[in-house]
Structures are given as structure tokens and as C-alpha cells.
C-alpha positions in Angstrom: 205.0 285.6 88.6 204.3 289.2 88.4 207.1 291.5 87.4 207.6 295.3 87.2 205.9 295.6 83.8 202.8 293.8 85.2 202.8 296.1 88.2 203.0 299.2 85.9 200.1 297.9 83.8 198.0 297.1 86.9 198.8 300.5 88.4 197.6 302.3 85.3 194.4 300.2 85.1 193.7 300.9 88.7 193.6 304.6 87.8 191.3 303.9 84.8 190.3 300.4 83.8 189.2 301.7 80.4 192.7 302.9 79.4 193.4 301.7 75.8 196.2 299.3 75.3 198.0 301.8 73.0 198.1 304.3 75.9 199.2 301.6 78.4 202.0 300.5 76.0 203.3 304.0 75.6 203.1 304.6 79.4 204.8 301.3 80.3 207.3 301.4 77.5 206.4 298.1 75.8 204.5 297.2 72.6 200.7 297.1 72.5 200.9 293.3 71.8 202.9 292.9 75.0 200.3 294.8 77.0 197.4 292.8 75.5 199.2 289.5 76.3 200.0 290.4 79.8 196.5 291.7 80.6 195.1 288.5 79.2 197.5 286.4 81.3 196.8 288.4 84.5 193.0 288.0 83.9 193.2 284.3 83.2 195.3 283.7 86.3 192.8 285.6 88.5 195.3 288.2 89.5 193.4 291.0 87.6 189.7 291.7 87.1 188.6 294.9 85.4 185.2 296.0 86.7 183.1 299.2 87.0 182.1 300.3 90.5 179.1 302.5 91.3 177.5 303.6 94.5 174.3 301.6 94.7 172.9 304.1 97.3 172.9 306.9 94.6 170.7 304.7 92.4 168.2 304.2 95.2 169.2 300.6 96.0 169.6 298.9 99.3 173.3 298.0 100.1 173.8 295.6 102.9 176.7 293.8 104.6 176.1 290.6 106.4 178.1 288.6 108.9 177.1 284.9 109.0 177.7 282.3 111.6 177.7 278.7 110.3 176.7 275.5 112.2 176.6 271.8 111.0 178.4 272.6 107.7 181.7 274.0 106.8 181.9 277.8 106.2 183.4 277.1 102.8 180.4 274.9 101.7 177.9 277.6 102.8 180.1 280.4 101.1 180.0 278.5 97.8 176.2 278.3 98.0 175.9 282.0 98.9 178.2 282.9 95.9 175.5 281.7 93.6 173.0 284.2 94.8 172.6 287.0 92.2 172.1 289.9 94.8 175.4 288.9 96.6 178.4 290.6 95.1 181.1 289.7 97.7 181.6 286.6 99.7 184.6 286.0 102.0 185.5 283.5 104.7 186.6 285.4 107.9 188.2 284.6 111.2 186.7 285.7 114.5 183.2 285.5 116.0 181.7 285.1 112.5 182.5 282.7 109.6 181.4 284.5 106.5 181.2 288.2 105.4 178.8 289.1 102.6 178.1 292.3 100.6 174.9 292.5 98.7 172.8 295.0 96.7 169.1 294.9 96.4 166.8 297.1 94.2 164.5 297.8 97.1 163.5 296.9 100.6 161.2 294.0 99.5 164.1 292.4 97.6 166.3 292.8 100.7 163.7 291.0 102.9 163.6 288.2 100.3 167.4 287.9 100.3 167.5 287.8 104.1 164.8 285.1 104.1 166.6 283.1 101.5 169.9 283.3 103.4 168.3 282.4 106.8 166.7 279.3 105.2 170.0 277.9 103.8 171.4 274.8 105.5 174.3 275.6 107.8 173.3 279.2 108.4 172.8 279.6 112.2 173.0 283.4 112.6 172.8 286.4 110.4 174.0 289.9 111.5 172.7 292.6 109.2 174.5 295.9 108.6 172.5 298.2 106.3 174.6 300.9 104.6 173.2 304.4 105.0 175.9 306.4 103.3 179.0 305.4 101.4 182.1 307.5 101.9 184.8 305.4 100.2 184.5 302.5 97.8 187.0 299.8 97.1 190.5 300.8 96.2 193.4 298.5 95.7 195.9 301.4 95.8 197.0 300.2 99.3 198.8 297.4 97.5 201.3 299.9 96.1 202.2 301.4 99.5 204.7 300.2 102.0 202.0 298.1 103.8 202.2 294.4 103.0 204.7 292.8 100.6 205.1 292.8 96.9 204.3 289.7 95.0 207.4 289.3 93.0 210.4 287.0 92.6 212.2 289.3 95.0 210.0 287.9 97.9 209.9 284.1 97.3 207.8 282.0 99.7 209.6 280.9 102.8 
């Protein structure tokens, strides 16, 4: 379970994932050892992952979003295969007219063409819709989790 201390630690790391444990401990009001143990637990459980994000377009890369329709295999099976591709950095099962949503980054157009060819040849892939990013205005932010939208994941809201 995630408690108030965990939320405070995650909130601070959302602002800056490089914040030293000593600073987190002082901010949250617990010992450095407590922060270290809680961050490790949150990471091991898959609740927390600390990453660096950059805008691939500013580096001259091709950034692409793909919507994939699956046939003859389960979307989950195809998604697992896609997850192993190095240029793919986000794979999600979706509901609606498509089955899988992908985000990928390629160093150039030639690598993008190769990625699309590789995906189209995968068993189970029946249709690929390509969305090529031209300009990025906002990148990922999990700050919405702290707002009134959704529900908190705490003991206060046990599963029904």
C-alpha cells in the first residue's frame, strides 16, 4: 500500500527525479534510510520508475505514434513482441477501433521506414496507422495524479 509518506516522496521526485535522499528526507520529515527503503520498495513494486525525458525532435530524431489493429492473434501477444523492439518506448493495449498504441523514436527517416516495415511484417498485425510528430508542446507529466481527478491509491479507498 502507498501511504502519505510515499505520496510526498513521489511528489518531490516528480518535480526533480535527481533530488538527493537527504533533501527528500528533510522535506518529508523522515530519515534518509526511510526514504531510501521506500524508494526501493516503490521501484521494486513497479509503482515508481525514475527516468529522464527529452524532446527527441530537438535532437533531430523522428518521433512517431502508431495505432495498430490486430488480427489472428491476441493484442497482448502482439504487444509483448512489440515491447522488445529497441526503437519502441511505449506500448499500451487500448480500447476502441484500434488494439495497440505505440510510441517510438528513430534516429532518422531511414530507421523509421525500417521500423514500420518490421512492424508490418509481424504476425498478427493487420493495420498500422502512423502519426508523425512535427512539434512537441507538452511531454509526460504524472502531476494529474495529485489533482482531484481520479482516486488516490491508499487504504482510504479499498477495492469494492
